[in-house]
C-alpha angles and dihedrals in degrees: 000000000000113000111208108192141172120211113253117194090333090308143073119297108263095222093054091046090053091053092050091048093049095051097036096127090059090057099051117125094002125116122245135205125203127221115179132179141183141166088246132078096262096065096222096301092147089061090044091055090053094047093058098068092036092055093041090053089053090054097256108105117196124241116254095248117074131189113223117179112202122196089014092179089064100033099084137049127232092279093050096256118140113257093211113070090210088073089074091056092045095049092047092053091045094050094042090054092046091049090054091052092047092054093044094050092045091054089049093050090052087067091050134266123274095250 
């Protein structure tokens, strides 16, 4: 699962947290990846740092690479394409890593889950 989250009062958005709590059994023993965004220069990293232990506790640890998007209101053009060409490199690395974790966890689940 990819969690795409804004930062709400230096924390995770309550509505998104409620959804994750409600469907927590569906998330168990599956990897997660975190994308955060904000209108500020930190790109939602405070929310990202709070998502990591939340997701790990639910049995869906996040991959090491994260994808913060700072100044989200300026990051994309009218068609939704990133203005900075480095976004393409970043997203490729992010998705390649996530794909590896997905395949690894899937192979592990085929042998059963720990409990």
